C-alpha positions as CSV (number, residue, x, y, z in Angstrom):
1,X,5.4,1.3,22.3
2,X,3.8,3.7,19.8
3,X,1.4,1.8,17.6
4,X,-0.1,4.6,15.5
5,X,2.4,7.4,15.3
6,X,1.5,10.9,14.3
7,X,4.0,13.5,13.2
8,X,3.7,15.6,16.3
9,X,4.5,14.5,19.8
10,X,0.8,14.8,20.8
11,X,-0.9,11.4,21.0
12,X,-4.0,10.8,19.0
13,X,-7.1,9.0,20.3
14,X,-5.9,5.5,19.1
15,X,-2.4,6.0,20.4
16,X,-3.8,6.6,23.9
17,X,-5.5,3.2,24.0
18,X,-3.3,0.6,22.3
19,X,-5.9,-2.2,22.8
20,X,-8.5,-0.1,21.0
21,X,-6.0,0.5,18.2
22,X,-5.1,-3.2,17.9
23,X,-8.7,-4.2,17.7
24,X,-9.5,-1.6,15.1
25,X,-6.4,-2.3,13.1
26,X,-7.0,-6.1,13.1
27,X,-10.6,-5.5,11.9
28,X,-9.5,-3.1,9.2
29,X,-6.7,-5.5,8.1
30,X,-9.1,-8.4,7.6
31,X,-11.2,-6.3,5.2
32,X,-8.2,-4.5,3.5
33,X,-5.4,-7.0,2.9
34,X,-3.3,-4.3,1.1
35,X,-3.1,-2.4,4.3
36,X,-1.3,-5.2,6.1
37,X,1.4,-5.3,3.4
38,X,1.7,-1.6,3.2
39,X,1.7,-1.0,6.9
40,X,4.7,-3.3,7.1
41,X,6.5,-1.4,4.3
42,X,5.8,2.0,5.7
43,X,6.3,1.1,9.3
44,X,5.1,4.4,10.7
45,X,6.7,4.1,14.2
46,X,10.2,3.6,12.6
47,X,9.5,6.4,10.1
48,X,8.4,8.8,12.8
49,X,11.7,8.1,14.7
50,X,13.7,8.6,11.6
51,X,12.0,11.9,10.8
52,X,12.6,13.1,14.4
53,X,16.2,12.1,14.2
54,X,16.9,13.4,10.7
55,X,14.7,16.5,10.5
56,X,13.4,17.4,14.0
57,X,10.1,19.3,13.8
58,X,9.7,20.2,10.2
59,X,7.1,22.8,11.1
60,X,9.9,24.8,12.8
61,X,12.2,24.7,9.7
62,X,12.1,27.5,7.1
63,X,13.2,25.0,4.4
64,X,13.8,21.3,4.2
65,X,17.2,20.3,2.8
66,X,20.3,18.3,3.3
67,X,20.1,14.9,5.1
68,X,16.4,15.5,6.0
69,X,15.4,16.1,2.4
70,X,17.5,13.2,1.2
71,X,16.0,10.8,3.7
72,X,12.4,12.0,2.9
73,X,12.9,11.5,-0.8
74,X,14.4,8.1,-0.3
75,X,11.5,7.1,1.9
76,X,9.0,8.5,-0.6
77,X,10.5,6.3,-3.3
78,X,10.5,3.2,-0.9
79,X,6.9,3.7,0.2
80,X,5.5,4.2,-3.3
81,X,1.7,3.6,-3.3
82,X,1.8,2.1,0.2
83,X,2.0,5.6,1.7
84,X,-1.5,6.5,0.4
85,X,-2.9,3.1,1.3
86,X,-1.7,3.7,4.9
87,X,-3.1,7.2,4.9
88,X,-6.5,5.8,3.8
89,X,-6.4,3.4,6.7
90,X,-5.6,6.4,9.1
91,X,-8.7,8.1,7.7
92,X,-10.7,5.2,9.0
93,X,-8.7,4.3,12.1
94,X,-7.9,7.7,13.4
95,X,-9.1,10.8,11.5
96,X,-7.2,13.1,13.8
97,X,-3.9,11.3,13.0
98,X,-4.8,11.3,9.3
99,X,-5.4,15.0,9.4
100,X,-2.0,15.7,11.1
101,X,-0.2,13.6,8.5
102,X,-1.9,15.5,5.7
103,X,-0.8,18.7,7.2
104,X,2.7,17.3,7.6
105,X,2.8,16.2,4.0
106,X,1.8,19.8,2.9
107,X,4.6,21.2,5.0
108,X,7.4,19.0,3.6
109,X,6.0,19.6,0.1
110,X,6.0,23.3,0.5
111,X,9.3,23.7,2.4
112,X,11.3,21.0,0.5
113,X,9.4,19.9,-2.6
114,X,9.2,16.4,-1.3
115,X,6.0,14.6,-2.2
116,X,4.7,11.2,-1.4
117,X,2.7,9.1,-3.9
118,X,-0.9,10.2,-4.0
119,X,-2.1,7.0,-5.6
120,X,-3.0,4.0,-3.4
121,X,-2.0,0.4,-4.2
122,X,-5.3,-0.4,-5.6
123,X,-8.8,-1.2,-4.3
124,X,-7.8,-2.7,-1.0
125,X,-11.0,-4.6,-0.6
126,X,-10.7,-6.0,-4.1
127,X,-7.5,-7.9,-3.6
128,X,-9.2,-11.2,-2.6
129,X,-11.6,-10.8,-5.5
130,X,-8.6,-10.2,-7.8
131,X,-6.9,-13.3,-6.6
132,X,-10.1,-15.3,-7.1
133,X,-10.6,-13.9,-10.6
134,X,-6.9,-14.6,-11.5
135,X,-7.4,-18.2,-10.4
136,X,-10.5,-18.5,-12.6
137,X,-8.5,-17.0,-15.6
138,X,-5.7,-19.5,-15.0
139,X,-8.3,-22.4,-15.0
140,X,-9.8,-21.1,-18.2
141,X,-6.3,-20.9,-19.8
142,X,-5.8,-24.6,-18.9
143,X,-9.1,-25.5,-20.5
144,X,-8.2,-23.6,-23.7
145,X,-4.9,-25.3,-23.8
146,X,-6.5,-28.8,-23.4
147,X,-9.0,-27.9,-26.1
148,X,-6.2,-26.8,-28.5
149,X,-4.4,-30.1,-27.9
150,X,-7.6,-32.0,-28.6
151,X,-8.2,-30.0,-31.8
152,X,-4.7,-30.7,-32.9
153,X,-5.3,-34.5,-32.4
154,X,-8.6,-34.3,-34.4
155,X,-6.9,-32.3,-37.2
156,X,-4.0,-34.8,-37.4
157,X,-6.5,-37.7,-37.6
158,X,-8.4,-36.0,-40.3
159,X,-5.3,-35.2,-42.4
160,X,-4.1,-38.7,-41.8
161,X,-7.3,-40.2,-43.1
162,X,-7.2,-38.1,-46.3
163,X,-10.4,-36.2,-45.7
164,X,-8.6,-32.8,-46.3
165,X,-6.5,-33.9,-49.3
């Protein structure tokens, strides 16, 4: 079972020791929740198998076209910002694999004009902070709504008593 797939058949350091990869990946995922979501969307082992099946070794091709290019364009659209988020994880988890993927990206861009999103899905470590902040904003909206209701009651009472006539 390939856990961290690189574009070439050579295994990277983390591929050679799956237990080391799993430990590193779990640790990384706890600190970067976006990675967990994006790793599932990109699913590198499946993507590698699809590339091998549809394209073969892109480094040996003079151009990338036909079914290979169509598949890569489709995957690029599907992955969106998750591609770059996964690449950032590779930079940390296995720099050798990250470097190989960057070279591969350059090859498919140059030979077929296929590019993957270069923007990540946001500050990975900030997702929890964002969720916490969103919760606080929702609470404040509730407070404002309650205050507006109370103001309406006071205004109605004042108009009813003839103070503002």
